[in-house]
C-alpha positions in Angstrom: -100.4 -130.4 -80.1 -100.9 -127.1 -81.7 -102.0 -124.0 -79.7 -105.4 -122.4 -80.4 -104.7 -119.4 -82.6 -101.0 -119.3 -83.1 -100.4 -123.0 -83.2 -97.2 -123.0 -81.1 -95.8 -126.3 -79.6 -97.0 -126.9 -76.1 -94.9 -128.7 -73.5 -96.2 -131.7 -71.6 -97.3 -131.0 -68.0 -95.0 -133.7 -66.7 -91.9 -132.5 -68.5 -88.9 -131.3 -66.6 -88.7 -127.5 -66.5 -85.0 -127.7 -67.1 -85.6 -129.3 -70.5 -87.6 -126.2 -71.5 -84.6 -123.9 -71.1 -83.1 -122.6 -74.3 -79.7 -121.3 -75.1 -80.3 -117.6 -75.7 -77.8 -116.1 -78.1 -79.9 -113.0 -78.7 -83.5 -111.7 -78.4 -83.8 -111.9 -82.2 -82.9 -115.6 -82.3 -85.6 -116.1 -79.6 -88.2 -114.4 -81.8 -87.2 -116.4 -84.9 -87.4 -119.6 -83.0 -91.0 -119.2 -82.0 -92.2 -118.0 -85.5 -94.6 -120.4 -87.3 -96.2 -119.4 -90.5 -100.0 -120.1 -90.6 -101.2 -122.2 -93.4 -104.7 -120.9 -93.0 -105.3 -117.9 -95.3 -108.1 -116.5 -93.2 -106.1 -116.5 -90.0 -103.1 -115.0 -91.8 -105.3 -112.2 -93.1 -106.8 -111.5 -89.6 -103.4 -111.5 -88.0 -102.1 -109.1 -90.6 -104.9 -106.7 -89.9 -104.5 -107.0 -86.1 -100.8 -106.2 -86.6 -101.7 -103.3 -88.7 -104.0 -101.9 -86.1 -101.5 -102.6 -83.3 -99.9 -99.2 -83.9 -103.2 -97.3 -83.4 -103.6 -95.5 -80.1 -106.9 -96.3 -78.3 -109.1 -93.3 -78.6 -112.7 -92.3 -79.0 -113.8 -91.2 -82.5 -115.5 -87.8 -82.5 -119.2 -87.9 -83.3 -119.8 -87.8 -87.1 -122.3 -85.1 -88.0 -124.2 -84.7 -91.2 -121.8 -82.2 -92.8 -123.7 -82.3 -96.1 -126.2 -79.9 -94.6 -123.5 -77.4 -93.5 -122.8 -74.2 -95.3 -119.2 -73.4 -96.4 -118.8 -71.1 -93.4 -120.2 -73.7 -91.0 -117.8 -76.3 -92.4 -114.8 -74.0 -91.8 -116.0 -73.2 -88.3 -116.4 -76.9 -87.5 -113.0 -77.8 -88.9 -111.4 -75.0 -86.8 -113.1 -76.3 -83.7 -112.0 -79.9 -84.2 -108.4 -79.0 -85.0 -108.1 -76.6 -82.0 -110.0 -78.5 -79.4 -110.0 -82.2 -80.1 -107.2 -84.9 -80.1 -105.7 -85.0 -83.6 -105.8 -88.8 -83.7 -109.6 -88.8 -83.1 -110.7 -86.5 -85.9 -109.2 -88.0 -89.0 -112.5 -89.4 -90.3 -114.3 -86.1 -89.5 -111.7 -84.1 -91.3 -111.9 -86.3 -94.4 -115.7 -86.0 -94.4 -115.5 -82.2 -94.1 -112.9 -82.1 -96.9 -115.2 -84.1 -99.2 -118.3 -82.0 -98.5 -116.3 -78.7 -98.7 -114.7 -79.6 -102.0 -118.1 -80.4 -103.6 -119.8 -77.3 -102.3 -116.8 -75.0 -103.2 -116.5 -76.7 -106.6 -120.2 -75.8 -107.2 -119.6 -72.2 -106.1 -116.5 -72.0 -108.3 -118.4 -73.4 -111.3 -121.1 -70.8 -110.9 -118.6 -68.0 -110.6 -116.9 -69.2 -113.8 -120.2 -69.3 -115.7 -121.0 -65.8 -114.5 -117.6 -64.6 -115.6 -118.0 -66.1 -119.1 -121.5 -64.7 -119.4 -120.2 -61.3 -118.7 -117.7 -61.7 -121.5 -114.7 -62.9 -119.6 -112.0 -65.1 -121.2 -111.7 -68.5 -119.5 -107.9 -68.2 -119.4 -108.3 -64.9 -117.4 -110.6 -66.4 -114.8 -109.5 -66.0 -111.2 -111.6 -66.4 -108.0 -110.5 -65.7 -104.5 -112.6 -66.5 -101.4 -111.5 -65.7 -97.9 -113.2 -68.8 -96.6 -111.0 -71.0 -98.9 -107.9 -69.2 -97.6 -109.0 -69.8 -94.0 -109.9 -73.4 -94.8 -106.5 -74.1 -96.3 -104.8 -72.6 -93.3 -106.7 -74.8 -90.8 -106.0 -77.9 -92.9 -102.3 -77.0 -92.8 -102.4 -76.8 -89.0 -104.2 -80.2 -88.9 -101.4 -81.8 -91.0 -98.7 -80.2 -88.8 -100.3 -81.5 -85.6 -101.0 -84.9 -87.2 -97.4 -85.3 -88.4 -96.1 -84.2 -85.0 -98.4 -86.7 -83.3 -97.2 -89.6 -85.5 -93.6 -88.6 -85.0 -94.0 -88.8 -81.3 -96.0 -91.9 -81.7 -93.2 -93.7 -83.5 -90.9 -93.1 -80.5 -93.6 -94.2 -78.1 -94.1 -97.4 -80.2 -90.4 -98.2 -79.8 -90.5 -97.6 -76.1 -93.6 -99.8 -75.7 -91.9 -102.6 -77.7 -88.9 -102.5 -75.4 -91.1 -102.5 -72.3 -92.9 -105.7 -73.6 -89.6 -107.4 -74.4 -88.5 -106.6 -70.9 -91.6 -108.2 -69.5 -91.0 -111.3 -71.6 -87.6 -111.6 -70.0 -89.1 -111.0 -66.6 -91.6 -113.8 -67.3 -88.9 -116.2 -68.5 -86.9 -115.5 -65.3 -90.0 -116.1 -63.2 -90.5 -119.5 -64.9 -86.9 -120.5 -64.6 -86.7 -119.5 -61.0 -90.2 -120.5 -59.8 -91.1 -119.9 -56.2 -94.4 -121.6 -55.4 -95.4 -119.2 -52.8 -95.2 -116.0 -54.8 -94.9 -117.0 -58.5 -98.7 -116.8 -59.3 -99.0 -113.4 -57.8 -95.9 -112.2 -59.7 -97.3 -113.7 -62.9 -100.6 -111.8 -62.5 -98.6 -108.6 -62.0 -96.7 -109.2 -65.2 -100.0 -109.8 -67.1 -101.5 -106.6 -65.7 -98.4 -104.6 -66.7 -98.4 -106.2 -70.2 -102.0 -105.1 -70.8 -101.2 -101.6 -69.6 -98.4 -101.1 -72.1 -99.6 -99.2 -75.2 -99.3 -100.0 -78.9 -96.1 -101.3 -80.6 -94.8 -101.3 -84.2 -97.0 -103.5 -86.4 -93.9 -105.3 -87.8 -93.1 -106.6 -84.4 -96.6 -107.3 -83.1 -97.2 -110.9 -84.0 -93.7 -112.2 -83.1 -93.7 -110.3 -79.8 -97.1 -111.6 -78.9 -96.3 -115.2 -79.8 -93.2 -115.1 -77.8 -95.1 -113.8 -74.8 -97.9 -116.3 -75.2 -95.5 -119.1 -75.5 -94.0 -118.3 -72.1 -97.5 -117.7 -70.6 -98.4 -121.3 -71.5 -95.1 -122.5 -70.2 -96.0 -120.8 -66.9 -99.4 -122.6 -66.7 -98.0 -125.9 -67.7 -95.4 -125.7 -65.0 -97.8 -124.4 -62.4 -97.9 -127.4 -60.1 -97.9 -125.7 -56.7 -101.4 -124.4 -56.9 -103.5 -126.4 -59.3 -106.7 -124.9 -58.0 -105.6 -121.4 -59.2 -104.6 -122.8 -62.6 -107.8 -124.7 -63.1 -109.8 -121.7 -62.1 -108.0 -119.6 -64.7 -108.4 -122.3 -67.3 -112.1 -122.5 -66.6 -112.6 -118.7 -66.8 -110.5 -118.4 -70.0 -112.5 -121.3 -71.6 -115.8 -119.5 -70.8 -114.4 -116.2 -72.3 -113.1 -117.9 -75.4 -116.4 -119.8 -75.9 -118.1 -116.4 -75.8 -115.8 -115.1 -78.4 -116.4 -118.2 -80.6 -120.2 -117.6 -80.3 -119.8 -114.0 -81.4 -117.6 -115.0 -84.3 -120.2 -117.5 -85.4 -122.8 -114.8 -85.2 -120.6 -112.6 -87.4 -120.4 -115.4 -89.9 -124.1 -114.9 -90.5 -123.9 -111.1 -90.8 -124.8 -109.7 -94.2 -122.4 -106.8 -94.1 -119.1 -108.6 -94.7 -117.0 -105.5 -94.0 -118.6 -104.9 -90.6 -118.2 -108.6 -89.9 -114.5 -108.6 -90.8 -113.8 -105.6 -88.7 -115.6 -107.0 -85.7 -113.8 -110.3 -86.2 -110.5 -108.5 -85.9 -111.6 -107.2 -82.5 -112.5 -110.7 -81.4 -109.1 -112.0 -82.5 -107.3 -109.2 -80.6 -109.3 -110.0 -77.5 -108.5 -113.7 -78.0 -104.8 -112.9 -78.1 -104.4 -110.0 -75.7 -107.2 -110.3 -73.1 -108.0 -114.0 -72.7 -105.4 -116.4 -71.4 -104.8 -120.1 -72.2 -107.3 -122.9 -71.6 -106.7 -126.5 -70.5 -104.8 -128.5 -73.1 -107.7 -130.9 -73.7 -109.9 -128.0 -74.8 -107.4 -125.9 -76.8 -107.7 -127.5 -80.2 -111.5 -127.9 -80.0 -112.2 -124.3 -79.1 -109.7 -123.1 -81.5 -111.1 -125.1 -84.4 -114.6 -123.6 -83.8 -113.1 -120.1 -83.7 -111.0 -120.8 -86.8 -114.0 -122.3 -88.7 -116.1 -119.1 -88.0 -113.2 -117.0 -89.0 -112.8 -118.9 -92.3 -116.6 -118.5 -93.0 -116.4 -114.7 -92.5 -113.2 -114.7 -94.7 -114.8 -116.7 -97.5 -117.9 -114.5 -97.5 -115.7 -111.5 -97.7 -113.6 -113.0 -100.4 -116.7 -113.9 -102.4 -118.0 -110.3 -101.9 -114.8 -108.8 -103.3 -114.9 -111.3 -106.1 -118.3 -110.1 -107.1 -117.1 -106.5 -106.6 -114.2 -107.2 -109.0 -116.6 -108.5 -111.6 -118.6 -105.2 -111.2 -115.4 -103.3 -111.6 -114.7 -105.2 -114.8 -118.1 -104.1 -116.1 -117.3 -100.5 -115.1 -114.4 -100.6 -117.6 -116.8 -101.0 -120.5 -119.1 -98.2 -119.2 -116.2 -95.8 -118.7 -114.7 -96.5 -122.1 -118.1 -95.8 -123.6 -118.1 -92.4 -121.9 -114.6 -91.8 -123.1 -115.6 -92.5 -126.7 -118.5 -90.0 -126.3 -116.0 -87.4 -125.2 -113.7 -88.2 -128.1 -116.5 -88.1 -130.6 -117.9 -84.8 -129.3 -118.3 -82.4 -132.2 -117.2 -78.8 -131.7 -116.9 -77.9 -135.4 -120.1 -75.9 -135.2 -119.0 -73.9 -132.1 -118.6 -70.3 -133.3 -119.7 -68.3 -130.2 -119.0 -68.2 -126.5 -122.5 -69.4 -125.9 -121.8 -72.5 -128.1 -118.7 -73.2 -126.1 -120.4 -72.7 -122.8 -122.9 -75.3 -123.8 -120.2 -77.7 -124.9 -118.3 -77.1 -121.6 -121.4 -78.0 -119.7 -122.0 -81.1 -121.9 -118.4 -82.3 -121.3 -118.7 -81.6 -117.6 -121.8 -83.8 -117.5 -119.8 -86.6 -119.2 -116.9 -86.1 -116.8 -119.3 -86.4 -113.8 -120.8 -89.5 -115.4 -117.3 -91.0 -115.8 -116.5 -90.5 -112.1 -119.9 -91.7 -110.9 -119.5 -95.1 -112.6 -117.3 -96.3 -109.7 -114.0 -98.0 -109.6 -112.2 -100.3 -112.1 -109.7 -103.0 -111.4 -106.5 -101.6 -110.1 -104.5 -103.2 -113.0 -106.7 -101.3 -115.5 -107.0 -98.1 -113.7 -104.0 -96.3 -115.2 -104.9 -97.4 -118.8 -108.5 -96.2 -118.4 -107.4 -92.9 -116.7 -104.9 -92.2 -119.5 -107.5 -92.7 -122.2 -109.9 -90.4 -120.3 -107.2 -87.7 -120.0 -106.4 -88.0 -123.7 -110.1 -87.6 -124.7 -110.6 -84.5 -122.5 -107.2 -83.1 -123.6 -108.5 -83.0 -127.2 -111.6 -81.1 -126.2 -109.6 -78.7 -123.9 -107.1 -78.0 -126.7 -109.9 -76.9 -129.1 -111.6 -74.9 -126.3 -108.4 -73.1 -125.4 -107.7 -72.3 -129.0 -111.2 -70.7 -129.3 -110.8 -68.6 -126.2 -107.3 -67.6 -127.3 -108.9 -66.3 -130.5 -111.6 -64.6 -128.4 -108.9 -62.9 -126.4 -107.4 -61.6 -129.6 -110.8 -60.3 -130.7 -111.3 -58.7 -127.2 -108.1 -56.7 -127.7 -109.4 -55.5 -131.1 -112.7 -54.5 -129.5 -110.7 -52.7 -126.8 -109.0 -50.5 -129.4 -112.3 -49.8 -131.2 -114.0 -48.7 -128.0 -111.0 -46.5 -127.1 -111.4 -44.8 -130.5 -115.1 -44.2 -129.8 -114.3 -42.8 -126.3 -111.8 -40.4 -127.9 -114.4 -39.2 -130.4 -117.1 -38.8 -127.6 -114.7 -36.7 -125.5 -113.8 -34.6 -128.5 -117.5 -33.8 -129.1 -118.8 -33.5 -125.6 -118.4 -29.7 -125.5 -119.5 -29.1 -129.1 -121.9 -26.2 -129.9 -122.8 -27.6 -133.3 -125.9 -29.3 -131.9 -127.3 -30.8 -135.0 -124.1 -32.4 -136.3 -122.8 -33.4 -132.9 -126.0 -35.0 -131.8 -126.2 -37.2 -134.9 -122.6 -38.3 -134.5 -123.0 -38.9 -130.7 -126.1 -41.1 -131.5 -124.1 -43.0 -134.1 -121.2 -43.5 -131.6 -123.6 -44.9 -129.1 -125.1 -47.2 -131.7 -121.6 -48.3 -132.8 -120.6 -49.0 -129.1 -123.5 -51.5 -128.9 -122.3 -53.4 -131.9 -118.7 -53.9 -130.6 -118.3 -57.1 -128.8 -116.8 -57.9 -125.3 -113.5 -56.5 -124.1 -111.2 -57.9 -121.4 -113.1 -57.8 -118.1 -110.4 -55.8 -116.3 -110.9 -52.9 -118.7 -114.7 -53.1 -119.2 -115.9 -51.1 -116.2 -113.3 -48.3 -116.7 -114.0 -48.0 -120.4 -117.8 -47.9 -119.9 -117.4 -45.2 -117.2 -115.3 -43.0 -119.5 -117.7 -43.4 -122.4 -120.8 -42.9 -120.3 -119.4 -39.8 -118.7 -118.6 -38.2 -122.1 -122.0 -39.0 -123.5 -123.9 -37.9 -120.4 -121.9 -34.6 -120.4 -122.9 -33.9 -124.0 -126.6 -34.9 -123.7 -127.0 -33.1 -120.4 -125.9 -29.9 -122.2 -128.2 -30.7 -125.1 -131.2 -31.3 -122.8 -130.6 -28.0 -121.0 -130.5 -26.3 -124.4 -133.7 -28.0 -125.4 -135.4 -27.0 -122.2 -134.7 -23.4 -123.2 -136.0 -24.0 -126.7 -139.2 -25.7 -125.4 -140.4 -22.3 -124.0 -140.1 -20.8 -127.5 -141.8 -23.9 -129.1 -144.7 -23.6 -126.6 -145.3 -20.0 -127.8 -145.2 -21.3 -131.4 -147.8 -23.9 -130.5 -150.2 -21.3 -129.1 -149.8 -19.1 -132.2 -150.4 -22.1 -134.5 -153.4 -23.1 -132.4 -154.8 -19.5 -132.9 -154.2 -19.7 -136.7 -155.8 -23.1 -136.9 -158.9 -21.7 -135.1 -159.0 -18.8 -137.5 -158.8 -21.1 -140.5 -161.5 -23.4 -139.1 -163.9 -20.4 -138.7 -163.4 -19.4 -142.4 -164.2 -23.0 -143.5 -167.3 -23.1 -141.3 -168.4 -19.8 -142.9 -167.7 -21.4 -146.3 -165.3 -18.7 -147.4 -163.7 -19.4 -150.7 -159.9 -20.0 -150.9 -157.7 -19.3 -153.8 -154.4 -21.0 -154.6 -152.5 -17.9 -153.5 -154.5 -17.6 -150.2 -153.8 -21.2 -149.4 -150.1 -20.8 -150.1 -150.1 -17.8 -147.9 -151.6 -19.7 -145.0 -149.1 -22.5 -145.4 -146.2 -20.1 -145.6 -147.4 -18.3 -142.4 -147.8 -21.6 -140.7 -144.3 -22.7 -141.6 -142.7 -19.4 -140.6 -144.1 -19.7 -137.1 -141.6 -22.5 -136.4 -141.6 -25.9 -134.6 -143.9 -26.9 -131.8 -142.9 -29.2 -128.8 -142.4 -32.8 -129.8 -145.3 -34.1 -127.7 -147.6 -31.5 -129.3 -146.9 -32.4 -132.9 -150.5 -33.6 -133.3 -151.4 -30.0 -134.2 -149.5 -30.5 -137.5 -151.8 -33.4 -138.5 -154.9 -31.3 -137.7 -153.6 -28.5 -140.0 -152.9 -30.9 -142.8 -156.3 -32.5 -142.4 -158.0 -29.1 -142.6 -156.0 -28.2 -145.7 -157.1 -31.4 -147.4 -160.7 -30.5 -146.6 -160.3 -27.0 -148.1 -158.5 -28.3 -151.2 -161.2 -31.0 -151.8 -164.0 -28.3 -151.7 -162.2 -25.7 -153.8 -162.2 -25.3 -157.6 -158.4 -25.3 -157.8 -156.5 -27.1 -160.5 -155.9 -30.7 -159.3 -152.2 -30.6 -160.2 -151.8 -27.5 -158.2 -153.7 -29.1 -155.3 -151.4 -32.1 -155.4 -148.3 -30.0 -155.4 -149.7 -28.0 -152.4 -150.3 -31.2 -150.5 -146.8 -32.5 -151.4 -145.0 -29.3 -150.5 -146.8 -29.1 -147.2 -145.9 -32.7 -146.3 -142.2 -32.2 -147.3 -142.0 -28.9 -145.5 -143.3 -30.5 -142.3 -140.4 -33.1 -142.6 -138.0 -30.3 -143.1 -139.3 -28.3 -140.1 -138.8 -31.4 -138.0 -135.4 -32.0 -139.5 -136.5 -35.5 -140.3 -134.0 -36.0 -143.1 -134.5 -39.8 -143.1 -138.2 -39.1 -144.2 -137.0 -36.6 -146.8 -134.6 -39.2 -148.3 -137.3 -41.9 -148.3 -139.7 -39.5 -150.0 -137.1 -38.7 -152.7 -136.5 -42.4 -153.3 -140.2 -43.0 -153.5 -140.7 -40.2 -156.1 -137.8 -41.5 -158.3 -139.3 -45.0 -158.1 -142.7 -43.6 -159.3 -141.0 -41.8 -162.2 -139.3 -45.0 -163.3 -142.5 -47.0 -163.0 -144.5 -44.4 -165.0 -141.9 -44.3 -167.8 -142.0 -48.1 -168.1 -145.8 -48.0 -168.2 -145.7 -45.4 -171.1 -143.1 -47.4 -173.0 -145.2 -50.6 -172.6 -148.3 -48.9 -173.9 -146.5 -47.4 -176.8 -145.1 -50.8 -177.7 -148.6 -52.2 -177.6 -149.8 -49.6 -180.2 -146.8 -50.7 -182.4 -148.3 -54.2 -182.6 -151.7 -52.8 -183.9 -150.3 -50.2 -186.4 -152.6 -51.3 -189.2 -155.6 -50.3 -187.2 -157.3 -46.9 -187.6 -156.5 -44.2 -185.0 -160.2 -43.9 -184.3 -160.4 -47.5 -183.3 -161.8 -47.7 -179.7 -158.9 -49.9 -178.6 -156.3 -47.5 -179.9 -158.1 -44.5 -178.5 -158.2 -46.2 -175.1 -154.5 -46.9 -175.1 -153.6 -43.4 -176.2 -155.8 -42.0 -173.5 -153.9 -44.1 -170.9 -150.6 -42.8 -172.3 -151.8 -39.2 -171.9 -152.8 -40.0 -168.3 -149.4 -41.5 -167.4 -147.6 -38.5 -169.1 -149.6 -36.1 -166.9 -148.6 -38.2 -163.8 -145.0 -38.2 -165.0 -145.0 -34.5 -165.3 -146.3 -34.2 -161.7 -143.7 -36.7 -160.3 -140.9 -34.8 -162.0 -142.3 -31.5 -160.5 -142.2 -33.1 -157.1 -138.6 -34.3 -157.6 -137.5 -30.8 -158.7 -139.0 -29.4 -155.6 -137.2 -31.9 -153.4 -133.9 -31.1 -155.2 -134.1 -27.4 -154.6 -134.5 -27.9 -150.8 -130.7 -28.6 -150.3 -131.4 -30.1 -146.9 
């Protein structure tokens, strides 16, 4: 007959105890003798898992909190509390969960800091980010690893001690069987059982063999227990009830949807079957074991089918991941010419990377191949990206030298007294500064401060100078206001103006000087009044036109608006060219009608237009001559 879960040979109740004695050459031979390899895959897998868990110390897992809602600072504080105040063997899952959440949150923070760095003109190869929280976090993790390693080192020695204690109990049990004393043997047996259960975990490699050996001798004890059958039958009955309960729980697990939970709970049942519940009467052993084995196989088969489906899903993930890899390989960066272009590409590739990782696992046999293809695809992108930023770094150094040159020029001019020339140059320097691109971040603030200080020093001096000049300009405004009033009164009285009197008024107006910038509207009023006087005066139109022109040009000159003066000169030259072309065109037209009389209305009309354009040409040339003689 085979025993319930380890299928060991069971001795007949009527056999002679002396026949059960073995020649013991060594403890190792004893263990080898009782080994029997299970042919049942489900039982083998369960036994393997129980052996694996045999090394684990019994402890209470710490409560798992929702760490996803914690801030980085909260995560670090919680990790510190666990490592300092809780048993290291009870917090492994909590620590792993905290690590996972911390890495995601810190990765998000790091990515934002990197984007901010790039937006401010930094080079990706220069990016560095230090956070005190990360330093503290790493330190606490290190302490955890030290304590964990120390615990497992001590645990290894403890496992060996526990193994030896159980082997000693097996020897004690064998001695009890071989030297049975009916009066005390049952009490002594119960004491051995109690001490066996009190002994802690042992090495997984020795677990199954040690337990089988122990259980073999437990059954020997029961089979040889003749002196008090009532006690034996009572134990058998109790053990049968307990094992039937375990069978029922195993059968319930076979119907559970979550195969992983069912498999884990099944391991607990098997461990109770082995370590907590003793043998049953021989006539029930096979029956109860077959039920328990059948439920175990059903859980195992469901789990096997689940992982088979999972493997199929993993196979499909290969195709999905290869598709993402091909998208990364085909990503076009040929049109990336600016940092903004590359930042967008980096974001696109990051999204593809996240998609790759979110697709789940692939079969272990294909994992390295898929991963290597992924690394190769991202390497191509990273190489192109790094080359761009390497070139950017070179450009940054060139920009650095350009800005240094502008700073030197600004410092050279900041104490200049040549206000007109220096102001124009300083304004140009400021405009040039804006056109120069980014510089290495570590120099940026220092350069800007030097440049700003030099410019501010100059323009503060300029503004102080202008404040002094504003008082003089305000007096000019009041004088021009009085002159404008005087001129208006003459117009209202309809006094006649000659060309000479008008020129005199204009000359007087100009000699008064400039008015404050915000009061320049008085110039427009004066020009408007001049137009009104000229339009109502019998002065030669050409002279009138020149007066208007000279007044306009002189106003630009007073304001030192040289850009306007240049524009005016270009405009006059353009008009001269246009007028000459018109005259030439009209003269060519007359050439086509040379056989017609000069008194022909058409010819007379054309010649009249030619004379008009010649008068205009003479006026435009007079304007150009006037502009040339200004020497501004």
